[in-house]
A tleap script that builds the chain and sets N, CA, C and O, in Angstrom:
source leaprc.protein.ff14SB
mol = sequence {
  NMET VAL LEU ALA GLY THR ALA VAL GLY VAL
  PRO THR ASP ALA ARG ALA ALA THR THR ARG
  TYR GLU ALA GLU SER ALA PRO ALA VAL CYS
  GLY GLY PHE VAL ALA SER ASN HIE SER GLY
  TYR SER GLY SER GLY PHE CYS ASP SER SER
  ASN ALA VAL GLY ALA ALA VAL GLN PHE THR
  VAL SER SER PRO ALA ALA GLY ALA ALA THR
  VAL ALA VAL ARG TYR ALA ASN GLY SER SER
  ALA ASN ARG PRO ALA ASP ILE SER VAL ASN
  GLY SER VAL VAL ARG SER ALA PHE GLY PHE
  GLU ALA THR GLY ALA TRP ASP ALA TRP THR
  GLY LYS SER LEU THR VAL GLU LEU ALA ALA
  GLY THR ASN THR VAL ARG LEU ALA ALA THR
  THR SER GLY GLY LEU GLY ASN ILE ASP HIE
  LEU GLU VAL ALA CTHR
}
set mol.1.N position { -2.790 -30.979 12.571 }
set mol.1.CA position { -4.030 -31.704 12.595 }
set mol.1.C position { -4.226 -32.313 11.219 }
set mol.1.O position { -3.964 -31.661 10.209 }
set mol.2.N position { -4.684 -33.556 11.169 }
set mol.2.CA position { -4.969 -34.217 9.899 }
set mol.2.C position { -6.461 -34.477 9.830 }
set mol.2.O position { -7.055 -35.021 10.761 }
set mol.3.N position { -7.059 -34.084 8.720 }
set mol.3.CA position { -8.490 -34.238 8.525 }
set mol.3.C position { -8.698 -34.894 7.174 }
set mol.3.O position { -8.410 -34.296 6.137 }
set mol.4.N position { -9.198 -36.125 7.182 }
set mol.4.CA position { -9.450 -36.884 5.950 }
set mol.4.C position { -8.229 -36.868 5.035 }
set mol.4.O position { -8.357 -36.651 3.830 }
set mol.5.N position { -7.041 -37.098 5.606 }
set mol.5.CA position { -5.841 -37.179 4.807 }
set mol.5.C position { -5.263 -35.863 4.357 }
set mol.5.O position { -4.271 -35.856 3.629 }
set mol.6.N position { -5.844 -34.737 4.762 }
set mol.6.CA position { -5.362 -33.419 4.369 }
set mol.6.C position { -4.800 -32.708 5.596 }
set mol.6.O position { -5.469 -32.619 6.625 }
set mol.7.N position { -3.593 -32.211 5.489 }
set mol.7.CA position { -2.993 -31.468 6.599 }
set mol.7.C position { -3.654 -30.100 6.701 }
set mol.7.O position { -3.799 -29.392 5.703 }
set mol.8.N position { -4.050 -29.740 7.902 }
set mol.8.CA position { -4.688 -28.446 8.159 }
set mol.8.C position { -3.854 -27.725 9.202 }
set mol.8.O position { -3.645 -28.249 10.296 }
set mol.9.N position { -3.373 -26.526 8.880 }
set mol.9.CA position { -2.598 -25.736 9.846 }
set mol.9.C position { -3.512 -25.065 10.849 }
set mol.9.O position { -4.524 -24.470 10.479 }
set mol.10.N position { -3.157 -25.161 12.106 }
set mol.10.CA position { -3.906 -24.503 13.170 }
set mol.10.C position { -2.952 -23.566 13.871 }
set mol.10.O position { -1.934 -24.010 14.402 }
set mol.11.N position { -3.259 -22.254 13.888 }
set mol.11.CA position { -2.345 -21.327 14.555 }
set mol.11.C position { -2.252 -21.652 16.040 }
set mol.11.O position { -3.259 -21.925 16.694 }
set mol.12.N position { -1.040 -21.618 16.559 }
set mol.12.CA position { -0.837 -21.941 17.972 }
set mol.12.C position { -0.476 -20.731 18.813 }
set mol.12.O position { -0.372 -20.831 20.035 }
set mol.13.N position { -0.286 -19.592 18.172 }
set mol.13.CA position { 0.116 -18.430 18.951 }
set mol.13.C position { -0.744 -17.205 18.637 }
set mol.13.O position { -0.240 -16.089 18.513 }
set mol.14.N position { -2.060 -17.440 18.509 }
set mol.14.CA position { -2.957 -16.307 18.271 }
set mol.14.C position { -2.839 -15.352 19.453 }
set mol.14.O position { -2.895 -15.769 20.610 }
set mol.15.N position { -2.680 -14.100 19.157 }
set mol.15.CA position { -2.493 -13.104 20.209 }
set mol.15.C position { -3.627 -12.092 20.188 }
set mol.15.O position { -4.152 -11.739 19.132 }
set mol.16.N position { -3.986 -11.640 21.369 }
set mol.16.CA position { -5.007 -10.611 21.483 }
set mol.16.C position { -4.419 -9.267 21.072 }
set mol.16.O position { -3.221 -9.023 21.220 }
set mol.17.N position { -5.269 -8.421 20.563 }
set mol.17.CA position { -4.843 -7.056 20.256 }
set mol.17.C position { -4.780 -6.282 21.567 }
set mol.17.O position { -5.723 -6.318 22.357 }
set mol.18.N position { -3.672 -5.583 21.800 }
set mol.18.CA position { -3.501 -4.810 23.033 }
set mol.18.C position { -3.363 -3.340 22.688 }
set mol.18.O position { -2.602 -2.954 21.800 }
set mol.19.N position { -4.123 -2.526 23.419 }
set mol.19.CA position { -4.074 -1.082 23.227 }
set mol.19.C position { -3.714 -0.423 24.552 }
set mol.19.O position { -4.263 -0.768 25.598 }
set mol.20.N position { -2.780 0.533 24.498 }
set mol.20.CA position { -2.370 1.277 25.686 }
set mol.20.C position { -3.115 2.607 25.739 }
set mol.20.O position { -3.272 3.298 24.732 }
set mol.21.N position { -3.572 2.943 26.953 }
set mol.21.CA position { -4.243 4.207 27.218 }
set mol.21.C position { -3.472 4.921 28.326 }
set mol.21.O position { -3.492 4.482 29.476 }
set mol.22.N position { -2.798 6.012 27.989 }
set mol.22.CA position { -2.020 6.773 28.968 }
set mol.22.C position { -2.962 7.543 29.899 }
set mol.22.O position { -3.947 8.128 29.449 }
set mol.23.N position { -2.653 7.537 31.192 }
set mol.23.CA position { -3.518 8.180 32.185 }
set mol.23.C position { -3.464 9.699 32.130 }
set mol.23.O position { -4.358 10.371 32.644 }
set mol.24.N position { -2.410 10.251 31.503 }
set mol.24.CA position { -2.239 11.709 31.523 }
set mol.24.C position { -2.831 12.407 30.311 }
set mol.24.O position { -2.756 13.631 30.210 }
set mol.25.N position { -3.420 11.653 29.388 }
set mol.25.CA position { -3.915 12.313 28.181 }
set mol.25.C position { -5.312 11.822 27.808 }
set mol.25.O position { -5.690 10.687 28.098 }
set mol.26.N position { -6.066 12.706 27.159 }
set mol.26.CA position { -7.431 12.393 26.740 }
set mol.26.C position { -7.395 11.198 25.799 }
set mol.26.O position { -6.477 11.083 24.987 }
set mol.27.N position { -8.363 10.321 25.894 }
set mol.27.CA position { -9.636 10.496 26.574 }
set mol.27.C position { -9.648 10.086 28.045 }
set mol.27.O position { -10.726 9.993 28.632 }
set mol.28.N position { -8.495 9.839 28.663 }
set mol.28.CA position { -8.452 9.562 30.100 }
set mol.28.C position { -8.719 10.848 30.878 }
set mol.28.O position { -8.405 11.946 30.419 }
set mol.29.N position { -9.306 10.688 32.065 }
set mol.29.CA position { -9.567 11.827 32.945 }
set mol.29.C position { -8.934 11.511 34.292 }
set mol.29.O position { -9.268 10.508 34.922 }
set mol.30.N position { -8.023 12.369 34.730 }
set mol.30.CA position { -7.298 12.198 35.987 }
set mol.30.C position { -7.973 13.026 37.072 }
set mol.30.O position { -8.076 14.246 36.950 }
set mol.31.N position { -8.434 12.365 38.135 }
set mol.31.CA position { -9.039 13.062 39.265 }
set mol.31.C position { -7.978 13.481 40.256 }
set mol.31.O position { -7.925 12.959 41.370 }
set mol.32.N position { -7.165 14.382 39.879 }
set mol.32.CA position { -6.045 14.884 40.666 }
set mol.32.C position { -5.269 15.787 39.751 }
set mol.32.O position { -5.806 16.771 39.240 }
set mol.33.N position { -3.999 15.466 39.534 }
set mol.33.CA position { -3.231 16.253 38.567 }
set mol.33.C position { -2.260 15.347 37.833 }
set mol.33.O position { -1.853 14.298 38.332 }
set mol.34.N position { -1.904 15.778 36.645 }
set mol.34.CA position { -0.912 15.058 35.858 }
set mol.34.C position { 0.456 15.498 36.339 }
set mol.34.O position { 0.752 16.691 36.405 }
set mol.35.N position { 1.292 14.517 36.675 }
set mol.35.CA position { 2.620 14.809 37.226 }
set mol.35.C position { 3.689 14.099 36.408 }
set mol.35.O position { 3.404 13.184 35.636 }
set mol.36.N position { 4.923 14.543 36.597 }
set mol.36.CA position { 6.069 13.905 35.939 }
set mol.36.C position { 7.295 13.940 36.847 }
set mol.36.O position { 8.429 13.897 36.371 }
set mol.37.N position { 7.062 14.019 38.155 }
set mol.37.CA position { 8.154 14.181 39.107 }
set mol.37.C position { 8.769 12.872 39.605 }
set mol.37.O position { 9.667 12.901 40.446 }
set mol.38.N position { 8.301 11.722 39.100 }
set mol.38.CA position { 8.897 10.433 39.456 }
set mol.38.C position { 9.258 9.714 38.162 }
set mol.38.O position { 8.393 9.521 37.307 }
set mol.39.N position { 10.495 9.322 38.006 }
set mol.39.CA position { 10.974 8.747 36.744 }
set mol.39.C position { 10.387 7.365 36.479 }
set mol.39.O position { 9.847 6.707 37.368 }
set mol.40.N position { 10.515 6.952 35.219 }
set mol.40.CA position { 10.151 5.606 34.825 }
set mol.40.C position { 8.769 5.445 34.228 }
set mol.40.O position { 8.412 4.345 33.805 }
set mol.41.N position { 7.988 6.495 34.180 }
set mol.41.CA position { 6.639 6.422 33.602 }
set mol.41.C position { 6.740 6.384 32.083 }
set mol.41.O position { 7.773 6.728 31.510 }
set mol.42.N position { 5.666 5.968 31.445 }
set mol.42.CA position { 5.595 6.012 29.986 }
set mol.42.C position { 4.824 7.271 29.586 }
set mol.42.O position { 4.186 7.907 30.425 }
set mol.43.N position { 4.885 7.619 28.318 }
set mol.43.CA position { 4.174 8.817 27.872 }
set mol.43.C position { 4.798 10.070 28.433 }
set mol.43.O position { 6.012 10.141 28.622 }
set mol.44.N position { 3.958 11.071 28.701 }
set mol.44.CA position { 4.456 12.362 29.171 }
set mol.44.C position { 4.229 12.607 30.657 }
set mol.44.O position { 4.536 13.693 31.150 }
set mol.45.N position { 3.698 11.624 31.385 }
set mol.45.CA position { 3.455 11.793 32.809 }
set mol.45.C position { 2.578 10.675 33.329 }
set mol.45.O position { 2.462 9.615 32.714 }
set mol.46.N position { 1.958 10.931 34.483 }
set mol.46.CA position { 1.086 9.941 35.122 }
set mol.46.C position { 0.022 10.678 35.911 }
set mol.46.O position { 0.135 11.882 36.143 }
set mol.47.N position { -1.013 9.959 36.323 }
set mol.47.CA position { -2.081 10.550 37.133 }
set mol.47.C position { -1.736 10.387 38.603 }
set mol.47.O position { -1.572 9.268 39.090 }
set mol.48.N position { -1.626 11.501 39.303 }
set mol.48.CA position { -1.411 11.543 40.741 }
set mol.48.C position { -2.739 11.990 41.335 }
set mol.48.O position { -3.050 13.182 41.350 }
set mol.49.N position { -3.521 11.035 41.825 }
set mol.49.CA position { -4.871 11.350 42.304 }
set mol.49.C position { -4.833 12.107 43.626 }
set mol.49.O position { -3.819 12.141 44.324 }
set mol.50.N position { -5.956 12.703 43.940 }
set mol.50.CA position { -6.130 13.330 45.252 }
set mol.50.C position { -6.100 12.243 46.317 }
set mol.50.O position { -6.487 11.104 46.059 }
set mol.51.N position { -5.643 12.593 47.504 }
set mol.51.CA position { -5.630 11.646 48.617 }
set mol.51.C position { -6.989 11.678 49.299 }
set mol.51.O position { -7.181 12.350 50.312 }
set mol.52.N position { -7.934 10.928 48.717 }
set mol.52.CA position { -9.301 10.923 49.234 }
set mol.52.C position { -10.037 9.685 48.740 }
set mol.52.O position { -9.742 9.153 47.669 }
set mol.53.N position { -10.999 9.238 49.541 }
set mol.53.CA position { -11.907 8.179 49.100 }
set mol.53.C position { -12.631 8.698 47.858 }
set mol.53.O position { -13.100 9.836 47.842 }
set mol.54.N position { -12.720 7.883 46.841 }
set mol.54.CA position { -13.415 8.263 45.614 }
set mol.54.C position { -12.545 8.948 44.579 }
set mol.54.O position { -12.983 9.138 43.444 }
set mol.55.N position { -11.311 9.330 44.941 }
set mol.55.CA position { -10.400 9.913 43.943 }
set mol.55.C position { -10.253 8.893 42.823 }
set mol.55.O position { -10.109 7.698 43.082 }
set mol.56.N position { -10.288 9.362 41.579 }
set mol.56.CA position { -10.380 8.397 40.485 }
set mol.56.C position { -9.592 8.805 39.256 }
set mol.56.O position { -9.210 9.962 39.077 }
set mol.57.N position { -9.365 7.806 38.420 }
set mol.57.CA position { -8.881 8.007 37.059 }
set mol.57.C position { -9.819 7.194 36.187 }
set mol.57.O position { -10.171 6.062 36.518 }
set mol.58.N position { -10.216 7.777 35.079 }
set mol.58.CA position { -11.187 7.131 34.195 }
set mol.58.C position { -10.651 7.089 32.777 }
set mol.58.O position { -10.101 8.068 32.272 }
set mol.59.N position { -10.823 5.928 32.140 }
set mol.59.CA position { -10.338 5.707 30.784 }
set mol.59.C position { -11.518 5.388 29.868 }
set mol.59.O position { -12.440 4.672 30.259 }
set mol.60.N position { -11.482 5.915 28.668 }
set mol.60.CA position { -12.418 5.530 27.627 }
set mol.60.C position { -11.669 4.583 26.713 }
set mol.60.O position { -10.683 4.962 26.082 }
set mol.61.N position { -12.145 3.340 26.645 }
set mol.61.CA position { -11.459 2.305 25.875 }
set mol.61.C position { -12.395 1.730 24.816 }
set mol.61.O position { -13.617 1.770 24.959 }
set mol.62.N position { -11.810 1.204 23.769 }
set mol.62.CA position { -12.584 0.608 22.680 }
set mol.62.C position { -12.382 -0.894 22.643 }
set mol.62.O position { -11.308 -1.401 22.967 }
set mol.63.N position { -13.435 -1.599 22.243 }
set mol.63.CA position { -13.363 -3.036 22.059 }
set mol.63.C position { -14.037 -3.375 20.732 }
set mol.63.O position { -15.143 -2.910 20.458 }
set mol.64.N position { -13.369 -4.186 19.910 }
set mol.64.CA position { -13.955 -4.523 18.615 }
set mol.64.C position { -15.193 -5.404 18.731 }
set mol.64.O position { -16.014 -5.443 17.814 }
set mol.65.N position { -15.336 -6.114 19.852 }
set mol.65.CA position { -16.477 -7.001 20.049 }
set mol.65.C position { -16.764 -7.121 21.541 }
set mol.65.O position { -15.891 -6.859 22.368 }
set mol.66.N position { -17.966 -7.510 21.875 }
set mol.66.CA position { -18.316 -7.746 23.271 }
set mol.66.C position { -17.607 -9.002 23.752 }
set mol.66.O position { -17.456 -9.967 23.003 }
set mol.67.N position { -17.170 -8.981 25.017 }
set mol.67.CA position { -16.551 -10.172 25.584 }
set mol.67.C position { -15.484 -9.847 26.597 }
set mol.67.O position { -15.285 -8.693 26.979 }
set mol.68.N position { -14.805 -10.887 27.023 }
set mol.68.CA position { -13.770 -10.751 28.049 }
set mol.68.C position { -12.556 -10.020 27.504 }
set mol.68.O position { -12.157 -10.215 26.356 }
set mol.69.N position { -11.978 -9.178 28.344 }
set mol.69.CA position { -10.757 -8.449 28.019 }
set mol.69.C position { -9.869 -8.450 29.253 }
set mol.69.O position { -10.356 -8.430 30.383 }
set mol.70.N position { -8.567 -8.472 29.023 }
set mol.70.CA position { -7.618 -8.348 30.120 }
set mol.70.C position { -7.214 -6.893 30.235 }
set mol.70.O position { -6.773 -6.278 29.264 }
set mol.71.N position { -7.370 -6.349 31.429 }
set mol.71.CA position { -7.011 -4.963 31.712 }
set mol.71.C position { -5.805 -4.985 32.644 }
set mol.71.O position { -5.867 -5.547 33.737 }
set mol.72.N position { -4.710 -4.371 32.207 }
set mol.72.CA position { -3.493 -4.292 33.008 }
set mol.72.C position { -3.258 -2.834 33.384 }
set mol.72.O position { -3.219 -1.962 32.516 }
set mol.73.N position { -3.103 -2.576 34.664 }
set mol.73.CA position { -2.875 -1.229 35.173 }
set mol.73.C position { -1.420 -1.123 35.607 }
set mol.73.O position { -0.953 -1.934 36.407 }
set mol.74.N position { -0.699 -0.133 35.088 }
set mol.74.CA position { 0.684 0.118 35.520 }
set mol.74.C position { 0.638 1.254 36.535 }
set mol.74.O position { 0.082 2.320 36.268 }
set mol.75.N position { 1.227 1.013 37.695 }
set mol.75.CA position { 1.149 1.984 38.788 }
set mol.75.C position { 2.415 1.952 39.627 }
set mol.75.O position { 3.232 1.037 39.524 }
set mol.76.N position { 2.555 2.979 40.466 }
set mol.76.CA position { 3.595 3.014 41.494 }
set mol.76.C position { 2.936 3.450 42.797 }
set mol.76.O position { 2.049 4.303 42.798 }
set mol.77.N position { 3.372 2.864 43.893 }
set mol.77.CA position { 2.837 3.219 45.203 }
set mol.77.C position { 3.994 3.270 46.187 }
set mol.77.O position { 4.407 2.247 46.732 }
set mol.78.N position { 4.511 4.471 46.406 }
set mol.78.CA position { 5.647 4.664 47.295 }
set mol.78.C position { 5.279 4.749 48.754 }
set mol.78.O position { 6.158 4.905 49.602 }
set mol.79.N position { 3.996 4.650 49.071 }
set mol.79.CA position { 3.604 4.639 50.476 }
set mol.79.C position { 3.819 3.231 51.023 }
set mol.79.O position { 4.190 2.326 50.274 }
set mol.80.N position { 3.593 3.042 52.300 }
set mol.80.CA position { 3.740 1.710 52.890 }
set mol.80.C position { 2.410 0.968 52.947 }
set mol.80.O position { 2.362 -0.181 53.386 }
set mol.81.N position { 1.322 1.617 52.507 }
set mol.81.CA position { -0.011 1.027 52.602 }
set mol.81.C position { -0.563 0.642 51.236 }
set mol.81.O position { -0.250 1.269 50.224 }
set mol.82.N position { -1.380 -0.388 51.226 }
set mol.82.CA position { -2.143 -0.750 50.044 }
set mol.82.C position { -3.081 0.428 49.709 }
set mol.82.O position { -3.627 1.056 50.616 }
set mol.83.N position { -3.265 0.721 48.440 }
set mol.83.CA position { -4.182 1.787 48.013 }
set mol.83.C position { -5.220 1.174 47.067 }
set mol.83.O position { -5.139 1.344 45.851 }
set mol.84.N position { -6.202 0.453 47.644 }
set mol.84.CA position { -7.176 -0.266 46.827 }
set mol.84.C position { -8.132 0.662 46.082 }
set mol.84.O position { -8.334 1.821 46.445 }
set mol.85.N position { -8.714 0.091 45.013 }
set mol.85.CA position { -9.667 0.845 44.196 }
set mol.85.C position { -10.809 -0.064 43.774 }
set mol.85.O position { -10.613 -1.256 43.536 }
set mol.86.N position { -11.995 0.505 43.684 }
set mol.86.CA position { -13.102 -0.175 43.036 }
set mol.86.C position { -12.899 0.011 41.544 }
set mol.86.O position { -12.681 1.130 41.078 }
set mol.87.N position { -12.970 -1.081 40.791 }
set mol.87.CA position { -12.823 -1.039 39.341 }
set mol.87.C position { -14.222 -1.150 38.752 }
set mol.87.O position { -14.939 -2.117 39.011 }
set mol.88.N position { -14.605 -0.157 37.959 }
set mol.88.CA position { -15.923 -0.137 37.328 }
set mol.88.C position { -15.773 -0.174 35.819 }
set mol.88.O position { -14.835 0.393 35.257 }
set mol.89.N position { -16.710 -0.848 35.174 }
set mol.89.CA position { -16.802 -0.847 33.721 }
set mol.89.C position { -18.213 -0.394 33.368 }
set mol.89.O position { -19.201 -0.996 33.787 }
set mol.90.N position { -18.281 0.665 32.599 }
set mol.90.CA position { -19.563 1.223 32.159 }
set mol.90.C position { -20.519 1.473 33.326 }
set mol.90.O position { -21.722 1.235 33.223 }
set mol.91.N position { -19.955 1.962 34.447 }
set mol.91.CA position { -20.749 2.368 35.599 }
set mol.91.C position { -21.044 1.291 36.622 }
set mol.91.O position { -21.625 1.592 37.665 }
set mol.92.N position { -20.665 0.038 36.364 }
set mol.92.CA position { -20.906 -1.052 37.310 }
set mol.92.C position { -19.581 -1.536 37.893 }
set mol.92.O position { -18.633 -1.814 37.159 }
set mol.93.N position { -19.526 -1.635 39.232 }
set mol.93.CA position { -18.315 -2.139 39.891 }
set mol.93.C position { -18.147 -3.609 39.529 }
set mol.93.O position { -19.038 -4.423 39.767 }
set mol.94.N position { -16.999 -3.939 38.952 }
set mol.94.CA position { -16.704 -5.322 38.569 }
set mol.94.C position { -15.692 -5.960 39.505 }
set mol.94.O position { -15.565 -7.184 39.530 }
set mol.95.N position { -14.968 -5.153 40.277 }
set mol.95.CA position { -14.027 -5.657 41.278 }
set mol.95.C position { -13.940 -4.617 42.386 }
set mol.95.O position { -13.530 -3.478 42.159 }
set mol.96.N position { -14.334 -5.029 43.593 }
set mol.96.CA position { -14.278 -4.138 44.749 }
set mol.96.C position { -12.920 -4.218 45.418 }
set mol.96.O position { -12.333 -5.294 45.540 }
set mol.97.N position { -12.429 -3.065 45.850 }
set mol.97.CA position { -11.196 -2.976 46.641 }
set mol.97.C position { -10.041 -3.765 46.018 }
set mol.97.O position { -9.343 -4.504 46.713 }
set mol.98.N position { -9.847 -3.605 44.711 }
set mol.98.CA position { -8.734 -4.241 43.992 }
set mol.98.C position { -7.446 -3.623 44.513 }
set mol.98.O position { -7.267 -2.408 44.437 }
set mol.99.N position { -6.554 -4.441 45.037 }
set mol.99.CA position { -5.364 -3.941 45.720 }
set mol.99.C position { -4.294 -3.382 44.799 }
set mol.99.O position { -3.942 -3.980 43.782 }
set mol.100.N position { -3.786 -2.216 45.186 }
set mol.100.CA position { -2.596 -1.637 44.565 }
set mol.100.C position { -1.576 -1.493 45.685 }
set mol.100.O position { -1.440 -0.443 46.312 }
set mol.101.N position { -0.861 -2.599 45.909 }
set mol.101.CA position { 0.062 -2.708 47.033 }
set mol.101.C position { 1.263 -1.784 46.859 }
set mol.101.O position { 1.557 -1.317 45.759 }
set mol.102.N position { 1.944 -1.535 47.968 }
set mol.102.CA position { 3.148 -0.707 47.953 }
set mol.102.C position { 4.183 -1.318 47.012 }
set mol.102.O position { 4.351 -2.537 46.968 }
set mol.103.N position { 4.872 -0.463 46.263 }
set mol.103.CA position { 5.915 -0.910 45.334 }
set mol.103.C position { 7.311 -0.565 45.835 }
set mol.103.O position { 8.298 -0.921 45.192 }
set mol.104.N position { 7.413 0.120 46.967 }
set mol.104.CA position { 8.720 0.432 47.552 }
set mol.104.C position { 9.202 1.843 47.292 }
set mol.104.O position { 9.995 2.377 48.067 }
set mol.105.N position { 8.736 2.461 46.212 }
set mol.105.CA position { 9.125 3.836 45.881 }
set mol.105.C position { 8.150 4.371 44.829 }
set mol.105.O position { 7.492 3.603 44.127 }
set mol.106.N position { 8.070 5.684 44.735 }
set mol.106.CA position { 7.159 6.296 43.757 }
set mol.106.C position { 7.664 6.151 42.320 }
set mol.106.O position { 6.919 6.399 41.373 }
set mol.107.N position { 8.922 5.751 42.157 }
set mol.107.CA position { 9.423 5.505 40.798 }
set mol.107.C position { 9.644 4.013 40.540 }
set mol.107.O position { 10.337 3.644 39.592 }
set mol.108.N position { 9.057 3.153 41.384 }
set mol.108.CA position { 9.098 1.703 41.199 }
set mol.108.C position { 7.746 1.272 40.623 }
set mol.108.O position { 6.792 1.028 41.363 }
set mol.109.N position { 7.681 1.183 39.307 }
set mol.109.CA position { 6.434 0.909 38.599 }
set mol.109.C position { 6.226 -0.593 38.453 }
set mol.109.O position { 7.182 -1.339 38.242 }
set mol.110.N position { 4.987 -1.032 38.566 }
set mol.110.CA position { 4.627 -2.428 38.388 }
set mol.110.C position { 3.237 -2.499 37.760 }
set mol.110.O position { 2.584 -1.475 37.561 }
set mol.111.N position { 2.804 -3.684 37.458 }
set mol.111.CA position { 1.489 -3.834 36.845 }
set mol.111.C position { 0.654 -4.890 37.536 }
set mol.111.O position { 1.176 -5.835 38.128 }
set mol.112.N position { -0.652 -4.712 37.451 }
set mol.112.CA position { -1.621 -5.693 37.947 }
set mol.112.C position { -2.687 -5.844 36.883 }
set mol.112.O position { -3.066 -4.877 36.222 }
set mol.113.N position { -3.169 -7.070 36.722 }
set mol.113.CA position { -4.157 -7.348 35.685 }
set mol.113.C position { -5.421 -7.963 36.262 }
set mol.113.O position { -5.405 -8.586 37.323 }
set mol.114.N position { -6.503 -7.776 35.543 }
set mol.114.CA position { -7.754 -8.425 35.857 }
set mol.114.C position { -8.529 -8.609 34.558 }
set mol.114.O position { -8.273 -7.921 33.570 }
set mol.115.N position { -9.465 -9.528 34.566 }
set mol.115.CA position { -10.305 -9.773 33.406 }
set mol.115.C position { -11.657 -9.125 33.639 }
set mol.115.O position { -12.250 -9.270 34.708 }
set mol.116.N position { -12.138 -8.413 32.639 }
set mol.116.CA position { -13.436 -7.733 32.714 }
set mol.116.C position { -14.212 -8.028 31.433 }
set mol.116.O position { -13.639 -8.466 30.436 }
set mol.117.N position { -15.502 -7.786 31.469 }
set mol.117.CA position { -16.352 -7.902 30.282 }
set mol.117.C position { -16.537 -6.501 29.699 }
set mol.117.O position { -16.924 -5.567 30.401 }
set mol.118.N position { -16.251 -6.376 28.404 }
set mol.118.CA position { -16.450 -5.118 27.706 }
set mol.118.C position { -17.569 -5.269 26.684 }
set mol.118.O position { -17.805 -6.358 26.161 }
set mol.119.N position { -18.248 -4.176 26.410 }
set mol.119.CA position { -19.238 -4.137 25.337 }
set mol.119.C position { -18.504 -3.841 24.033 }
set mol.119.O position { -17.394 -3.311 24.050 }
set mol.120.N position { -19.114 -4.179 22.916 }
set mol.120.CA position { -18.539 -3.794 21.625 }
set mol.120.C position { -18.587 -2.279 21.523 }
set mol.120.O position { -19.601 -1.668 21.860 }
set mol.121.N position { -17.507 -1.667 21.062 }
set mol.121.CA position { -17.457 -0.218 20.909 }
set mol.121.C position { -16.781 0.457 22.085 }
set mol.121.O position { -15.787 -0.039 22.614 }
set mol.122.N position { -17.329 1.596 22.490 }
set mol.122.CA position { -16.728 2.431 23.529 }
set mol.122.C position { -17.160 1.989 24.921 }
set mol.122.O position { -18.336 1.718 25.161 }
set mol.123.N position { -16.189 1.920 25.840 }
set mol.123.CA position { -16.413 1.533 27.230 }
set mol.123.C position { -15.701 2.511 28.149 }
set mol.123.O position { -14.716 3.144 27.767 }
set mol.124.N position { -16.213 2.623 29.361 }
set mol.124.CA position { -15.571 3.439 30.390 }
set mol.124.C position { -15.039 2.520 31.483 }
set mol.124.O position { -15.783 1.728 32.061 }
set mol.125.N position { -13.736 2.637 31.759 }
set mol.125.CA position { -13.108 1.883 32.848 }
set mol.125.C position { -12.645 2.911 33.871 }
set mol.125.O position { -11.882 3.824 33.553 }
set mol.126.N position { -13.119 2.748 35.107 }
set mol.126.CA position { -12.834 3.733 36.161 }
set mol.126.C position { -12.215 3.028 37.362 }
set mol.126.O position { -12.681 1.971 37.787 }
set mol.127.N position { -11.155 3.633 37.904 }
set mol.127.CA position { -10.521 3.185 39.133 }
set mol.127.C position { -10.807 4.258 40.170 }
set mol.127.O position { -10.403 5.408 39.997 }
set mol.128.N position { -11.501 3.896 41.251 }
set mol.128.CA position { -11.861 4.861 42.290 }
set mol.128.C position { -11.340 4.382 43.638 }
set mol.128.O position { -11.638 3.265 44.063 }
set mol.129.N position { -10.567 5.220 44.306 }
set mol.129.CA position { -9.945 4.876 45.591 }
set mol.129.C position { -10.993 4.546 46.643 }
set mol.129.O position { -12.042 5.186 46.715 }
set mol.130.N position { -10.695 3.537 47.461 }
set mol.130.CA position { -11.604 3.153 48.539 }
set mol.130.C position { -11.089 3.580 49.914 }
set mol.130.O position { -11.751 3.346 50.925 }
set mol.131.N position { -9.904 4.207 49.951 }
set mol.131.CA position { -9.359 4.682 51.228 }
set mol.131.C position { -8.955 6.148 51.096 }
set mol.131.O position { -8.868 6.688 49.993 }
set mol.132.N position { -8.714 6.770 52.230 }
set mol.132.CA position { -8.377 8.202 52.244 }
set mol.132.C position { -6.998 8.488 51.656 }
set mol.132.O position { -6.670 9.652 51.424 }
set mol.133.N position { -6.181 7.463 51.409 }
set mol.133.CA position { -4.875 7.663 50.787 }
set mol.133.C position { -4.958 7.916 49.291 }
set mol.133.O position { -3.968 8.305 48.670 }
set mol.134.N position { -6.146 7.696 48.699 }
set mol.134.CA position { -6.297 7.859 47.254 }
set mol.134.C position { -5.696 6.673 46.525 }
set mol.134.O position { -5.454 5.624 47.123 }
set mol.135.N position { -5.458 6.839 45.241 }
set mol.135.CA position { -4.855 5.802 44.409 }
set mol.135.C position { -3.338 5.896 44.475 }
set mol.135.O position { -2.783 6.898 44.928 }
set mol.136.N position { -2.682 4.846 44.021 }
set mol.136.CA position { -1.263 4.971 43.707 }
set mol.136.C position { -1.165 5.859 42.480 }
set mol.136.O position { -2.190 6.257 41.927 }
set mol.137.N position { 0.042 6.176 42.046 }
set mol.137.CA position { 0.202 6.934 40.797 }
set mol.137.C position { -0.089 5.983 39.649 }
set mol.137.O position { 0.495 4.902 39.571 }
set mol.138.N position { -0.990 6.380 38.758 }
set mol.138.CA position { -1.409 5.524 37.647 }
set mol.138.C position { -0.738 5.995 36.375 }
set mol.138.O position { -0.924 7.137 35.955 }
set mol.139.N position { 0.046 5.119 35.757 }
set mol.139.CA position { 0.785 5.442 34.539 }
set mol.139.C position { -0.070 5.193 33.298 }
set mol.139.O position { -0.285 6.102 32.496 }
set mol.140.N position { -0.552 3.974 33.144 }
set mol.140.CA position { -1.378 3.676 31.991 }
set mol.140.C position { -2.194 2.417 32.210 }
set mol.140.O position { -1.993 1.667 33.165 }
set mol.141.N position { -3.130 2.214 31.280 }
set mol.141.CA position { -3.977 1.027 31.240 }
set mol.141.C position { -3.697 0.353 29.906 }
set mol.141.O position { -3.638 1.026 28.877 }
set mol.142.N position { -3.523 -0.964 29.906 }
set mol.142.CA position { -3.425 -1.714 28.663 }
set mol.142.C position { -4.588 -2.684 28.614 }
set mol.142.O position { -4.845 -3.417 29.569 }
set mol.143.N position { -5.290 -2.680 27.482 }
set mol.143.CA position { -6.460 -3.517 27.313 }
set mol.143.C position { -6.199 -4.493 26.186 }
set mol.143.O position { -5.907 -4.094 25.059 }
set mol.144.N position { -6.305 -5.786 26.499 }
set mol.144.CA position { -6.145 -6.843 25.494 }
set mol.144.C position { -7.508 -7.456 25.219 }
set mol.144.O position { -8.148 -8.008 26.114 }
set mol.145.N position { -7.938 -7.352 23.975 }
set mol.145.CA position { -9.249 -7.881 23.599 }
set mol.145.C position { -9.096 -9.062 22.668 }
set mol.145.O position { -10.093 -9.644 22.241 }
savepdb mol mol.pdb
quit
């Protein structure tokens, strides 16, 4: 960019800060049990929720400022059915029945992303199953602010 005869550099690859939150360790809370019986997960395990409506995993995440953030959930779903979840931020549902489709095997991990609004500071992100199958296995959440 040229401004009054002076060259001004404009960054073209500004990147958001991304933080990973493992589902098997605090401050995350797994509404089921922490398991490690399917390979390919990150960290020391993953959250294997109860097979019930409302089974959940909850993450406490930080944001340096209020505003939009990209939330990416890494999961595996070895069943043949979609295992949707209501996604809540700070107690309010921001996406109903967000699909966690079958991945083909319990060790076939994939990710899905959505954009949410976070408050500055500490936030709670909760995934709660909307069907009796519960959630897929949740490996981690990555938040880009």
